[in-house]
PyMOL Python script that loads the backbone (N, CA, C, O; Angstrom):
from pymol import cmd

cmd.read_pdbstr("""\
ATOM      1  N   MET A   1      52.874  18.639  -5.838  1.00  0.00           N
ATOM      2  CA  MET A   1      53.835  17.689  -5.233  1.00  0.00           C
ATOM      3  C   MET A   1      55.231  18.156  -5.484  1.00  0.00           C
ATOM      4  O   MET A   1      56.011  18.075  -4.534  1.00  0.00           O
ATOM      5  N   LEU A   2      55.653  18.620  -6.590  1.00  0.00           N
ATOM      6  CA  LEU A   2      57.024  19.284  -6.833  1.00  0.00           C
ATOM      7  C   LEU A   2      57.013  20.458  -6.039  1.00  0.00           C
ATOM      8  O   LEU A   2      58.021  20.594  -5.347  1.00  0.00           O
ATOM      9  N   GLY A   3      56.149  21.346  -5.947  1.00  0.00           N
ATOM     10  CA  GLY A   3      56.198  22.492  -5.127  1.00  0.00           C
ATOM     11  C   GLY A   3      56.535  22.257  -3.638  1.00  0.00           C
ATOM     12  O   GLY A   3      57.349  22.933  -3.008  1.00  0.00           O
ATOM     13  N   ALA A   4      55.846  21.262  -3.165  1.00  0.00           N
ATOM     14  CA  ALA A   4      56.149  20.996  -1.735  1.00  0.00           C
ATOM     15  C   ALA A   4      57.561  20.343  -1.526  1.00  0.00           C
ATOM     16  O   ALA A   4      58.209  20.561  -0.502  1.00  0.00           O
ATOM     17  N   THR A   5      58.012  19.534  -2.536  1.00  0.00           N
ATOM     18  CA  THR A   5      59.426  18.973  -2.404  1.00  0.00           C
ATOM     19  C   THR A   5      60.213  20.087  -2.521  1.00  0.00           C
ATOM     20  O   THR A   5      61.107  20.135  -1.677  1.00  0.00           O
ATOM     21  N   VAL A   6      60.164  21.071  -3.358  1.00  0.00           N
ATOM     22  CA  VAL A   6      61.163  22.377  -3.302  1.00  0.00           C
ATOM     23  C   VAL A   6      61.072  22.961  -2.059  1.00  0.00           C
ATOM     24  O   VAL A   6      62.069  23.057  -1.343  1.00  0.00           O
ATOM     25  N   LEU A   7      59.765  23.445  -1.653  1.00  0.00           N
ATOM     26  CA  LEU A   7      59.608  24.138  -0.507  1.00  0.00           C
ATOM     27  C   LEU A   7      60.291  23.519   0.743  1.00  0.00           C
ATOM     28  O   LEU A   7      60.831  24.251   1.573  1.00  0.00           O
ATOM     29  N   THR A   8      60.269  22.394   0.852  1.00  0.00           N
ATOM     30  CA  THR A   8      60.674  21.641   2.075  1.00  0.00           C
ATOM     31  C   THR A   8      62.278  21.777   2.140  1.00  0.00           C
ATOM     32  O   THR A   8      62.830  21.531   3.213  1.00  0.00           O
ATOM     33  N   ALA A   9      62.906  22.095   1.216  1.00  0.00           N
ATOM     34  CA  ALA A   9      64.240  22.425   1.318  1.00  0.00           C
ATOM     35  C   ALA A   9      64.523  23.733   2.053  1.00  0.00           C
ATOM     36  O   ALA A   9      65.641  24.002   2.493  1.00  0.00           O
ATOM     37  N   PHE A  10      63.513  24.498   2.163  1.00  0.00           N
ATOM     38  CA  PHE A  10      63.698  25.767   2.828  1.00  0.00           C
ATOM     39  C   PHE A  10      62.885  26.193   3.918  1.00  0.00           C
ATOM     40  O   PHE A  10      63.087  27.204   4.590  1.00  0.00           O
ATOM     41  N   ASN A  11      61.779  25.221   4.089  1.00  0.00           N
ATOM     42  CA  ASN A  11      60.846  25.348   5.191  1.00  0.00           C
ATOM     43  C   ASN A  11      60.638  24.066   5.884  1.00  0.00           C
ATOM     44  O   ASN A  11      61.062  22.993   5.457  1.00  0.00           O
ATOM     45  N   ASP A  12      59.953  24.223   6.994  1.00  0.00           N
ATOM     46  CA  ASP A  12      59.664  23.055   7.818  1.00  0.00           C
ATOM     47  C   ASP A  12      58.803  22.106   7.110  1.00  0.00           C
ATOM     48  O   ASP A  12      58.126  22.686   6.262  1.00  0.00           O
ATOM     49  N   ASN A  13      58.602  20.880   7.167  1.00  0.00           N
ATOM     50  CA  ASN A  13      57.717  20.038   6.501  1.00  0.00           C
ATOM     51  C   ASN A  13      56.300  20.222   7.098  1.00  0.00           C
ATOM     52  O   ASN A  13      55.285  20.248   6.403  1.00  0.00           O
ATOM     53  N   ALA A  14      56.319  20.350   8.453  1.00  0.00           N
ATOM     54  CA  ALA A  14      54.802  20.427   9.194  1.00  0.00           C
ATOM     55  C   ALA A  14      54.329  21.800   8.707  1.00  0.00           C
ATOM     56  O   ALA A  14      53.134  21.863   8.418  1.00  0.00           O
ATOM     57  N   ALA A  15      55.029  22.858   8.574  1.00  0.00           N
ATOM     58  CA  ALA A  15      54.557  24.123   8.163  1.00  0.00           C
ATOM     59  C   ALA A  15      53.947  24.065   6.876  1.00  0.00           C
ATOM     60  O   ALA A  15      52.858  24.611   6.700  1.00  0.00           O
ATOM     61  N   ILE A  16      54.629  23.363   5.810  1.00  0.00           N
ATOM     62  CA  ILE A  16      54.093  23.234   4.494  1.00  0.00           C
ATOM     63  C   ILE A  16      52.709  22.483   4.549  1.00  0.00           C
ATOM     64  O   ILE A  16      51.727  22.948   3.970  1.00  0.00           O
ATOM     65  N   THR A  17      52.664  21.370   5.225  1.00  0.00           N
ATOM     66  CA  THR A  17      51.494  20.543   5.191  1.00  0.00           C
ATOM     67  C   THR A  17      50.410  21.245   5.998  1.00  0.00           C
ATOM     68  O   THR A  17      49.263  21.215   5.552  1.00  0.00           O
ATOM     69  N   PHE A  18      50.652  21.847   7.091  1.00  0.00           N
ATOM     70  CA  PHE A  18      49.651  22.486   7.813  1.00  0.00           C
ATOM     71  C   PHE A  18      49.174  23.788   7.070  1.00  0.00           C
ATOM     72  O   PHE A  18      47.972  24.027   7.185  1.00  0.00           O
ATOM     73  N   LEU A  19      49.844  24.571   6.408  1.00  0.00           N
ATOM     74  CA  LEU A  19      49.332  25.639   5.549  1.00  0.00           C
ATOM     75  C   LEU A  19      48.522  25.061   4.402  1.00  0.00           C
ATOM     76  O   LEU A  19      47.567  25.681   3.934  1.00  0.00           O
ATOM     77  N   SER A  20      48.896  23.892   3.959  1.00  0.00           N
ATOM     78  CA  SER A  20      48.116  23.497   2.804  1.00  0.00           C
ATOM     79  C   SER A  20      46.496  23.117   3.394  1.00  0.00           C
ATOM     80  O   SER A  20      45.483  23.294   2.718  1.00  0.00           O
ATOM     81  N   THR A  21      46.509  22.621   4.645  1.00  0.00           N
ATOM     82  CA  THR A  21      45.186  22.331   5.123  1.00  0.00           C
ATOM     83  C   THR A  21      44.255  23.507   5.305  1.00  0.00           C
ATOM     84  O   THR A  21      43.045  23.336   5.453  1.00  0.00           O
ATOM     85  N   MET A  22      44.873  24.818   5.293  1.00  0.00           N
ATOM     86  CA  MET A  22      44.125  25.940   5.414  1.00  0.00           C
ATOM     87  C   MET A  22      43.533  26.394   4.009  1.00  0.00           C
ATOM     88  O   MET A  22      42.750  27.342   3.970  1.00  0.00           O
ATOM     89  N   VAL A  23      43.904  25.724   2.873  1.00  0.00           N
ATOM     90  CA  VAL A  23      43.190  26.096   1.755  1.00  0.00           C
ATOM     91  C   VAL A  23      41.834  25.427   1.658  1.00  0.00           C
ATOM     92  O   VAL A  23      41.675  24.215   1.802  1.00  0.00           O
ATOM     93  N   PRO A  24      40.766  26.384   1.378  1.00  0.00           N
ATOM     94  CA  PRO A  24      39.621  25.793   1.424  1.00  0.00           C
ATOM     95  C   PRO A  24      39.211  24.940   0.084  1.00  0.00           C
ATOM     96  O   PRO A  24      39.599  25.217  -1.051  1.00  0.00           O
ATOM     97  N   ASN A  25      38.426  23.945   0.406  1.00  0.00           N
ATOM     98  CA  ASN A  25      37.916  22.998  -0.635  1.00  0.00           C
ATOM     99  C   ASN A  25      39.227  22.250  -1.342  1.00  0.00           C
ATOM    100  O   ASN A  25      39.290  22.055  -2.555  1.00  0.00           O
ATOM    101  N   ILE A  26      40.214  21.881  -0.441  1.00  0.00           N
ATOM    102  CA  ILE A  26      41.364  21.206  -1.216  1.00  0.00           C
ATOM    103  C   ILE A  26      41.064  19.821  -1.453  1.00  0.00           C
ATOM    104  O   ILE A  26      40.526  19.287  -0.484  1.00  0.00           O
ATOM    105  N   SER A  27      41.258  19.039  -2.500  1.00  0.00           N
ATOM    106  CA  SER A  27      40.831  17.734  -2.630  1.00  0.00           C
ATOM    107  C   SER A  27      41.819  16.698  -1.925  1.00  0.00           C
ATOM    108  O   SER A  27      42.974  16.992  -1.620  1.00  0.00           O
ATOM    109  N   ASP A  28      41.287  15.563  -1.722  1.00  0.00           N
ATOM    110  CA  ASP A  28      42.223  14.544  -1.040  1.00  0.00           C
ATOM    111  C   ASP A  28      43.443  14.223  -1.868  1.00  0.00           C
ATOM    112  O   ASP A  28      44.541  14.146  -1.315  1.00  0.00           O
ATOM    113  N   SER A  29      43.307  14.031  -3.164  1.00  0.00           N
ATOM    114  CA  SER A  29      44.554  13.820  -3.823  1.00  0.00           C
ATOM    115  C   SER A  29      45.516  14.953  -3.919  1.00  0.00           C
ATOM    116  O   SER A  29      46.683  14.703  -4.220  1.00  0.00           O
ATOM    117  N   LEU A  30      45.131  16.179  -3.690  1.00  0.00           N
ATOM    118  CA  LEU A  30      45.977  17.324  -3.627  1.00  0.00           C
ATOM    119  C   LEU A  30      46.763  17.299  -2.209  1.00  0.00           C
ATOM    120  O   LEU A  30      47.961  17.523  -2.037  1.00  0.00           O
ATOM    121  N   LYS A  31      45.787  16.970  -1.239  1.00  0.00           N
ATOM    122  CA  LYS A  31      46.415  16.868   0.112  1.00  0.00           C
ATOM    123  C   LYS A  31      47.469  15.682   0.190  1.00  0.00           C
ATOM    124  O   LYS A  31      48.494  15.814   0.860  1.00  0.00           O
ATOM    125  N   TYR A  32      47.210  14.612  -0.458  1.00  0.00           N
ATOM    126  CA  TYR A  32      48.261  13.599  -0.676  1.00  0.00           C
ATOM    127  C   TYR A  32      49.675  14.061  -1.291  1.00  0.00           C
ATOM    128  O   TYR A  32      50.807  13.697  -0.973  1.00  0.00           O
ATOM    129  N   ALA A  33      49.268  14.948  -2.241  1.00  0.00           N
ATOM    130  CA  ALA A  33      50.335  15.210  -3.217  1.00  0.00           C
ATOM    131  C   ALA A  33      51.325  16.325  -2.403  1.00  0.00           C
ATOM    132  O   ALA A  33      52.544  16.333  -2.574  1.00  0.00           O
ATOM    133  N   VAL A  34      50.691  17.173  -1.579  1.00  0.00           N
ATOM    134  CA  VAL A  34      51.540  17.859  -0.589  1.00  0.00           C
ATOM    135  C   VAL A  34      52.143  17.228   0.353  1.00  0.00           C
ATOM    136  O   VAL A  34      53.335  17.477   0.533  1.00  0.00           O
ATOM    137  N   VAL A  35      51.593  16.435   1.031  1.00  0.00           N
ATOM    138  CA  VAL A  35      52.288  15.591   2.108  1.00  0.00           C
ATOM    139  C   VAL A  35      53.334  14.705   1.464  1.00  0.00           C
ATOM    140  O   VAL A  35      54.417  14.541   2.026  1.00  0.00           O
ATOM    141  N   ALA A  36      53.045  14.112   0.278  1.00  0.00           N
ATOM    142  CA  ALA A  36      53.942  13.183  -0.181  1.00  0.00           C
ATOM    143  C   ALA A  36      55.312  14.029  -0.663  1.00  0.00           C
ATOM    144  O   ALA A  36      56.449  13.592  -0.483  1.00  0.00           O
ATOM    145  N   GLY A  37      55.036  15.200  -1.250  1.00  0.00           N
ATOM    146  CA  GLY A  37      56.118  16.013  -1.713  1.00  0.00           C
ATOM    147  C   GLY A  37      56.987  16.517  -0.523  1.00  0.00           C
ATOM    148  O   GLY A  37      58.211  16.581  -0.639  1.00  0.00           O
ATOM    149  N   ALA A  38      56.349  16.870   0.611  1.00  0.00           N
ATOM    150  CA  ALA A  38      56.885  17.341   1.682  1.00  0.00           C
ATOM    151  C   ALA A  38      57.849  16.218   2.394  1.00  0.00           C
ATOM    152  O   ALA A  38      58.906  16.541   2.936  1.00  0.00           O
ATOM    153  N   VAL A  39      57.430  15.026   2.343  1.00  0.00           N
ATOM    154  CA  VAL A  39      58.168  13.750   2.941  1.00  0.00           C
ATOM    155  C   VAL A  39      59.342  13.401   1.947  1.00  0.00           C
ATOM    156  O   VAL A  39      60.428  13.076   2.427  1.00  0.00           O
ATOM    157  N   ALA A  40      59.176  13.451   0.654  1.00  0.00           N
ATOM    158  CA  ALA A  40      60.087  13.135  -0.262  1.00  0.00           C
ATOM    159  C   ALA A  40      61.334  14.010  -0.190  1.00  0.00           C
ATOM    160  O   ALA A  40      62.475  13.563  -0.300  1.00  0.00           O
ATOM    161  N   GLY A  41      61.010  15.366   0.015  1.00  0.00           N
ATOM    162  CA  GLY A  41      62.030  16.363   0.100  1.00  0.00           C
ATOM    163  C   GLY A  41      62.817  16.556   1.520  1.00  0.00           C
ATOM    164  O   GLY A  41      63.646  17.417   1.815  1.00  0.00           O
ATOM    165  N   GLY A  42      62.365  15.625   2.201  1.00  0.00           N
ATOM    166  CA  GLY A  42      62.745  15.823   3.695  1.00  0.00           C
ATOM    167  C   GLY A  42      64.283  15.822   3.954  1.00  0.00           C
ATOM    168  O   GLY A  42      64.723  16.413   4.940  1.00  0.00           O
ATOM    169  N   GLY A  43      65.028  15.234   3.172  1.00  0.00           N
ATOM    170  CA  GLY A  43      66.398  15.277   3.220  1.00  0.00           C
ATOM    171  C   GLY A  43      67.242  16.293   2.536  1.00  0.00           C
ATOM    172  O   GLY A  43      68.465  16.205   2.430  1.00  0.00           O
ATOM    173  N   LEU A  44      66.450  17.339   2.043  1.00  0.00           N
ATOM    174  CA  LEU A  44      67.103  18.417   1.162  1.00  0.00           C
ATOM    175  C   LEU A  44      67.758  19.567   1.936  1.00  0.00           C
ATOM    176  O   LEU A  44      68.379  20.501   1.430  1.00  0.00           O
ATOM    177  N   THR A  45      67.513  19.349   3.305  1.00  0.00           N
ATOM    178  CA  THR A  45      68.032  20.639   4.173  1.00  0.00           C
ATOM    179  C   THR A  45      68.475  20.170   5.613  1.00  0.00           C
ATOM    180  O   THR A  45      68.022  19.112   6.049  1.00  0.00           O
ATOM    181  N   ILE A  46      69.206  20.806   6.239  1.00  0.00           N
ATOM    182  CA  ILE A  46      69.727  20.513   7.512  1.00  0.00           C
ATOM    183  C   ILE A  46      68.626  21.005   8.671  1.00  0.00           C
ATOM    184  O   ILE A  46      68.178  20.306   9.579  1.00  0.00           O
ATOM    185  N   ILE A  47      68.340  22.293   8.408  1.00  0.00           N
ATOM    186  CA  ILE A  47      67.663  23.094   9.424  1.00  0.00           C
ATOM    187  C   ILE A  47      66.301  22.699   9.659  1.00  0.00           C
ATOM    188  O   ILE A  47      65.871  22.716  10.812  1.00  0.00           O
ATOM    189  N   ALA A  48      65.460  22.289   8.545  1.00  0.00           N
ATOM    190  CA  ALA A  48      64.105  22.093   8.536  1.00  0.00           C
ATOM    191  C   ALA A  48      63.697  20.874   9.029  1.00  0.00           C
ATOM    192  O   ALA A  48      62.488  20.687   9.164  1.00  0.00           O
ATOM    193  N   ASN A  49      64.540  19.948   9.343  1.00  0.00           N
ATOM    194  CA  ASN A  49      64.275  18.561   9.567  1.00  0.00           C
ATOM    195  C   ASN A  49      64.965  18.086  11.006  1.00  0.00           C
ATOM    196  O   ASN A  49      66.196  18.110  11.033  1.00  0.00           O
ATOM    197  N   ALA A  50      64.441  17.768  11.893  1.00  0.00           N
ATOM    198  CA  ALA A  50      65.054  17.426  13.212  1.00  0.00           C
ATOM    199  C   ALA A  50      66.160  16.248  13.060  1.00  0.00           C
ATOM    200  O   ALA A  50      67.212  16.391  13.683  1.00  0.00           O
ATOM    201  N   PRO A  51      66.017  15.363  12.450  1.00  0.00           N
ATOM    202  CA  PRO A  51      67.107  14.286  12.348  1.00  0.00           C
ATOM    203  C   PRO A  51      68.425  14.703  11.678  1.00  0.00           C
ATOM    204  O   PRO A  51      69.528  14.195  11.881  1.00  0.00           O
ATOM    205  N   ASN A  52      68.128  15.703  10.854  1.00  0.00           N
ATOM    206  CA  ASN A  52      69.383  16.151  10.001  1.00  0.00           C
ATOM    207  C   ASN A  52      70.454  16.652  10.759  1.00  0.00           C
ATOM    208  O   ASN A  52      71.573  16.205  10.505  1.00  0.00           O
ATOM    209  N   PRO A  53      70.323  17.499  11.647  1.00  0.00           N
ATOM    210  CA  PRO A  53      71.493  18.090  12.558  1.00  0.00           C
ATOM    211  C   PRO A  53      72.268  17.084  13.358  1.00  0.00           C
ATOM    212  O   PRO A  53      73.459  17.136  13.664  1.00  0.00           O
ATOM    213  N   ALA A  54      71.368  16.143  13.647  1.00  0.00           N
ATOM    214  CA  ALA A  54      72.049  14.931  14.448  1.00  0.00           C
ATOM    215  C   ALA A  54      73.069  14.123  13.403  1.00  0.00           C
ATOM    216  O   ALA A  54      74.209  13.773  13.710  1.00  0.00           O
ATOM    217  N   GLY A  55      72.517  13.927  12.276  1.00  0.00           N
ATOM    218  CA  GLY A  55      73.188  13.251  11.258  1.00  0.00           C
ATOM    219  C   GLY A  55      74.369  13.973  10.759  1.00  0.00           C
ATOM    220  O   GLY A  55      75.345  13.372  10.309  1.00  0.00           O
ATOM    221  N   VAL A  56      74.292  15.286  10.836  1.00  0.00           N
ATOM    222  CA  VAL A  56      75.615  16.028  10.454  1.00  0.00           C
ATOM    223  C   VAL A  56      76.694  15.927  11.661  1.00  0.00           C
ATOM    224  O   VAL A  56      77.903  15.778  11.489  1.00  0.00           O
ATOM    225  N   ALA A  57      76.106  16.026  12.782  1.00  0.00           N
ATOM    226  CA  ALA A  57      77.070  15.895  13.958  1.00  0.00           C
ATOM    227  C   ALA A  57      77.697  14.563  14.003  1.00  0.00           C
ATOM    228  O   ALA A  57      78.847  14.402  14.412  1.00  0.00           O
ATOM    229  N   ILE A  58      76.983  13.659  13.606  1.00  0.00           N
ATOM    230  CA  ILE A  58      77.765  12.271  13.517  1.00  0.00           C
ATOM    231  C   ILE A  58      78.695  12.064  12.272  1.00  0.00           C
ATOM    232  O   ILE A  58      79.721  11.389  12.362  1.00  0.00           O
ATOM    233  N   LEU A  59      78.310  12.654  11.132  1.00  0.00           N
ATOM    234  CA  LEU A  59      79.019  12.530  10.057  1.00  0.00           C
ATOM    235  C   LEU A  59      79.920  13.680   9.474  1.00  0.00           C
ATOM    236  O   LEU A  59      80.442  13.630   8.361  1.00  0.00           O
ATOM    237  N   LYS A  60      80.024  14.611  10.268  1.00  0.00           N
ATOM    238  CA  LYS A  60      80.836  16.038   9.952  1.00  0.00           C
ATOM    239  C   LYS A  60      82.334  15.602   9.670  1.00  0.00           C
ATOM    240  O   LYS A  60      83.031  16.197   8.848  1.00  0.00           O
ATOM    241  N   LYS A  61      82.757  14.571  10.378  1.00  0.00           N
ATOM    242  CA  LYS A  61      84.376  14.354  10.042  1.00  0.00           C
ATOM    243  C   LYS A  61      84.584  13.915   8.556  1.00  0.00           C
ATOM    244  O   LYS A  61      85.684  13.990   8.007  1.00  0.00           O
ATOM    245  N   TYR A  62      83.385  13.423   7.903  1.00  0.00           N
ATOM    246  CA  TYR A  62      83.562  12.999   6.617  1.00  0.00           C
ATOM    247  C   TYR A  62      83.287  14.038   5.443  1.00  0.00           C
ATOM    248  O   TYR A  62      83.415  13.803   4.241  1.00  0.00           O
ATOM    249  N   PHE A  63      82.870  15.272   6.047  1.00  0.00           N
ATOM    250  CA  PHE A  63      82.659  16.305   5.214  1.00  0.00           C
ATOM    251  C   PHE A  63      83.666  17.483   5.457  1.00  0.00           C
ATOM    252  O   PHE A  63      83.403  18.646   5.152  1.00  0.00           O
ATOM    253  N   ASN A  64      84.816  17.090   6.019  1.00  0.00           N
ATOM    254  CA  ASN A  64      85.968  17.916   6.370  1.00  0.00           C
ATOM    255  C   ASN A  64      85.240  19.296   7.264  1.00  0.00           C
ATOM    256  O   ASN A  64      85.460  20.480   7.006  1.00  0.00           O
ATOM    257  N   ASN A  65      84.478  18.853   8.187  1.00  0.00           N
ATOM    258  CA  ASN A  65      83.992  19.854   9.134  1.00  0.00           C
ATOM    259  C   ASN A  65      83.128  20.893   8.422  1.00  0.00           C
ATOM    260  O   ASN A  65      82.736  21.864   9.069  1.00  0.00           O
ATOM    261  N   GLU A  66      82.838  20.770   7.268  1.00  0.00           N
ATOM    262  CA  GLU A  66      81.967  21.725   6.625  1.00  0.00           C
ATOM    263  C   GLU A  66      80.781  20.905   5.726  1.00  0.00           C
ATOM    264  O   GLU A  66      81.002  19.954   4.976  1.00  0.00           O
ATOM    265  N   VAL A  67      79.699  21.420   5.953  1.00  0.00           N
ATOM    266  CA  VAL A  67      78.483  20.864   5.311  1.00  0.00           C
ATOM    267  C   VAL A  67      78.102  22.114   4.449  1.00  0.00           C
ATOM    268  O   VAL A  67      77.947  23.219   4.970  1.00  0.00           O
ATOM    269  N   SER A  68      77.965  21.902   3.162  1.00  0.00           N
ATOM    270  CA  SER A  68      77.453  22.918   2.246  1.00  0.00           C
ATOM    271  C   SER A  68      76.106  22.624   1.655  1.00  0.00           C
ATOM    272  O   SER A  68      75.787  21.447   1.488  1.00  0.00           O
ATOM    273  N   PRO A  69      75.412  23.450   1.373  1.00  0.00           N
ATOM    274  CA  PRO A  69      74.047  23.077   0.738  1.00  0.00           C
ATOM    275  C   PRO A  69      74.191  22.272  -0.620  1.00  0.00           C
ATOM    276  O   PRO A  69      73.410  21.356  -0.876  1.00  0.00           O
ATOM    277  N   GLY A  70      75.228  22.644  -1.501  1.00  0.00           N
ATOM    278  CA  GLY A  70      75.383  21.880  -2.597  1.00  0.00           C
ATOM    279  C   GLY A  70      75.633  20.365  -2.271  1.00  0.00           C
ATOM    280  O   GLY A  70      75.135  19.449  -2.925  1.00  0.00           O
ATOM    281  N   GLY A  71      76.454  20.203  -1.194  1.00  0.00           N
ATOM    282  CA  GLY A  71      76.775  18.769  -0.903  1.00  0.00           C
ATOM    283  C   GLY A  71      75.482  18.156  -0.346  1.00  0.00           C
ATOM    284  O   GLY A  71      75.248  16.983  -0.636  1.00  0.00           O
ATOM    285  N   ILE A  72      74.682  18.786   0.370  1.00  0.00           N
ATOM    286  CA  ILE A  72      73.459  18.117   0.784  1.00  0.00           C
ATOM    287  C   ILE A  72      72.515  17.923  -0.301  1.00  0.00           C
ATOM    288  O   ILE A  72      71.736  16.977  -0.186  1.00  0.00           O
ATOM    289  N   LEU A  73      72.455  18.594  -1.250  1.00  0.00           N
ATOM    290  CA  LEU A  73      71.573  18.480  -2.447  1.00  0.00           C
ATOM    291  C   LEU A  73      72.349  17.270  -3.391  1.00  0.00           C
ATOM    292  O   LEU A  73      71.701  16.431  -4.018  1.00  0.00           O
ATOM    293  N   ALA A  74      73.508  17.314  -3.384  1.00  0.00           N
ATOM    294  CA  ALA A  74      74.060  16.214  -4.216  1.00  0.00           C
ATOM    295  C   ALA A  74      73.972  14.777  -3.569  1.00  0.00           C
ATOM    296  O   ALA A  74      73.856  13.774  -4.273  1.00  0.00           O
ATOM    297  N   GLY A  75      74.033  14.729  -2.193  1.00  0.00           N
ATOM    298  CA  GLY A  75      73.785  13.631  -1.522  1.00  0.00           C
ATOM    299  C   GLY A  75      72.227  13.048  -1.346  1.00  0.00           C
ATOM    300  O   GLY A  75      71.934  11.895  -1.031  1.00  0.00           O
ATOM    301  N   ALA A  76      71.345  14.095  -1.617  1.00  0.00           N
ATOM    302  CA  ALA A  76      69.933  13.796  -1.403  1.00  0.00           C
ATOM    303  C   ALA A  76      69.146  13.716  -2.541  1.00  0.00           C
ATOM    304  O   ALA A  76      68.001  13.272  -2.472  1.00  0.00           O
ATOM    305  N   VAL A  77      69.697  14.145  -3.708  1.00  0.00           N
ATOM    306  CA  VAL A  77      68.888  14.199  -4.837  1.00  0.00           C
ATOM    307  C   VAL A  77      68.423  12.764  -5.459  1.00  0.00           C
ATOM    308  O   VAL A  77      67.313  12.629  -5.974  1.00  0.00           O
ATOM    309  N   ILE A  78      69.338  11.743  -5.366  1.00  0.00           N
ATOM    310  CA  ILE A  78      68.881  10.598  -5.908  1.00  0.00           C
ATOM    311  C   ILE A  78      67.797   9.884  -5.014  1.00  0.00           C
ATOM    312  O   ILE A  78      66.737   9.506  -5.514  1.00  0.00           O
ATOM    313  N   PRO A  79      68.091   9.709  -3.663  1.00  0.00           N
ATOM    314  CA  PRO A  79      66.918   9.215  -2.809  1.00  0.00           C
ATOM    315  C   PRO A  79      65.745  10.077  -2.886  1.00  0.00           C
ATOM    316  O   PRO A  79      64.637   9.542  -2.902  1.00  0.00           O
ATOM    317  N   THR A  80      65.853  11.336  -2.935  1.00  0.00           N
ATOM    318  CA  THR A  80      64.524  12.276  -3.070  1.00  0.00           C
ATOM    319  C   THR A  80      63.897  11.806  -4.311  1.00  0.00           C
ATOM    320  O   THR A  80      62.731  11.417  -4.255  1.00  0.00           O
ATOM    321  N   ALA A  81      64.570  11.795  -5.488  1.00  0.00           N
ATOM    322  CA  ALA A  81      63.863  11.290  -6.715  1.00  0.00           C
ATOM    323  C   ALA A  81      63.282  10.031  -6.677  1.00  0.00           C
ATOM    324  O   ALA A  81      62.179   9.859  -7.195  1.00  0.00           O
ATOM    325  N   ILE A  82      63.919   9.070  -6.095  1.00  0.00           N
ATOM    326  CA  ILE A  82      63.277   7.740  -5.867  1.00  0.00           C
ATOM    327  C   ILE A  82      61.958   7.834  -5.083  1.00  0.00           C
ATOM    328  O   ILE A  82      60.902   7.336  -5.471  1.00  0.00           O
ATOM    329  N   ALA A  83      62.113   8.481  -4.010  1.00  0.00           N
ATOM    330  CA  ALA A  83      60.785   8.645  -2.939  1.00  0.00           C
ATOM    331  C   ALA A  83      59.798   9.388  -3.806  1.00  0.00           C
ATOM    332  O   ALA A  83      58.628   9.014  -3.889  1.00  0.00           O
ATOM    333  N   TRP A  84      60.300  10.516  -4.500  1.00  0.00           N
ATOM    334  CA  TRP A  84      59.125  11.234  -5.208  1.00  0.00           C
ATOM    335  C   TRP A  84      58.461  10.374  -6.293  1.00  0.00           C
ATOM    336  O   TRP A  84      57.265  10.464  -6.572  1.00  0.00           O
ATOM    337  N   LEU A  85      59.306   9.552  -6.870  1.00  0.00           N
ATOM    338  CA  LEU A  85      58.640   8.649  -7.994  1.00  0.00           C
ATOM    339  C   LEU A  85      57.686   7.562  -7.490  1.00  0.00           C
ATOM    340  O   LEU A  85      56.655   7.270  -8.095  1.00  0.00           O
ATOM    341  N   ILE A  86      58.091   6.958  -6.318  1.00  0.00           N
ATOM    342  CA  ILE A  86      57.185   5.969  -5.643  1.00  0.00           C
ATOM    343  C   ILE A  86      55.913   6.690  -5.252  1.00  0.00           C
ATOM    344  O   ILE A  86      54.840   6.166  -5.550  1.00  0.00           O
ATOM    345  N   PHE A  87      55.944   7.978  -4.538  1.00  0.00           N
ATOM    346  CA  PHE A  87      54.812   8.642  -4.184  1.00  0.00           C
ATOM    347  C   PHE A  87      54.013   8.993  -5.266  1.00  0.00           C
ATOM    348  O   PHE A  87      52.785   8.983  -5.184  1.00  0.00           O
ATOM    349  N   TRP A  88      54.698   9.344  -6.407  1.00  0.00           N
ATOM    350  CA  TRP A  88      53.880   9.742  -7.614  1.00  0.00           C
ATOM    351  C   TRP A  88      53.034   8.697  -8.108  1.00  0.00           C
ATOM    352  O   TRP A  88      51.848   8.904  -8.364  1.00  0.00           O
ATOM    353  N   CYS A  89      53.676   7.414  -8.275  1.00  0.00           N
ATOM    354  CA  CYS A  89      52.941   6.381  -8.656  1.00  0.00           C
ATOM    355  C   CYS A  89      51.616   6.008  -7.925  1.00  0.00           C
ATOM    356  O   CYS A  89      50.610   5.646  -8.536  1.00  0.00           O
ATOM    357  N   PHE A  90      51.692   6.122  -6.596  1.00  0.00           N
ATOM    358  CA  PHE A  90      50.535   6.139  -5.616  1.00  0.00           C
ATOM    359  C   PHE A  90      49.559   7.233  -6.074  1.00  0.00           C
ATOM    360  O   PHE A  90      48.389   6.942  -6.322  1.00  0.00           O
ATOM    361  N   LEU A  91      49.997   8.414  -6.183  1.00  0.00           N
ATOM    362  CA  LEU A  91      49.083   9.546  -6.473  1.00  0.00           C
ATOM    363  C   LEU A  91      48.230   9.046  -7.746  1.00  0.00           C
ATOM    364  O   LEU A  91      47.000   9.085  -7.779  1.00  0.00           O
ATOM    365  N   ASN A  92      48.971   8.615  -8.692  1.00  0.00           N
ATOM    366  CA  ASN A  92      48.189   8.311 -10.063  1.00  0.00           C
ATOM    367  C   ASN A  92      47.283   7.089  -9.777  1.00  0.00           C
ATOM    368  O   ASN A  92      46.324   6.894 -10.523  1.00  0.00           O
ATOM    369  N   ARG A  93      47.496   6.368  -8.881  1.00  0.00           N
ATOM    370  CA  ARG A  93      46.567   5.210  -8.500  1.00  0.00           C
ATOM    371  C   ARG A  93      45.153   5.600  -8.153  1.00  0.00           C
ATOM    372  O   ARG A  93      44.154   5.027  -8.586  1.00  0.00           O
ATOM    373  N   SER A  94      45.163   6.811  -7.184  1.00  0.00           N
ATOM    374  CA  SER A  94      43.821   7.077  -6.570  1.00  0.00           C
ATOM    375  C   SER A  94      43.038   7.802  -7.673  1.00  0.00           C
ATOM    376  O   SER A  94      41.878   8.161  -7.474  1.00  0.00           O
TER     377      SER A  94
END
""", "prot")
cmd.dss("prot")
cmd.show_as("cartoon", "prot")
cmd.util.cbc("prot")
cmd.orient("prot")
């Protein structure tokens, strides 16, 4: 789950989840972990997620017309951690 969260900052969520389905004999709980990690990390990048460029276009006046990877990470780390912990709790229930 952590690996998928980190990868989603650099790759498209759909690519991560699709590639995980290609792994033979992957368990249902591991499938859940990959999808949950990809969803939780969805705000960590601009390019890999379709809504993020629109959000940047709307909010760029608050970023002094510059959006940095560090700024994105700083803004997304707390919501990502909260989502990650919620998904982690459900993973441990199954």
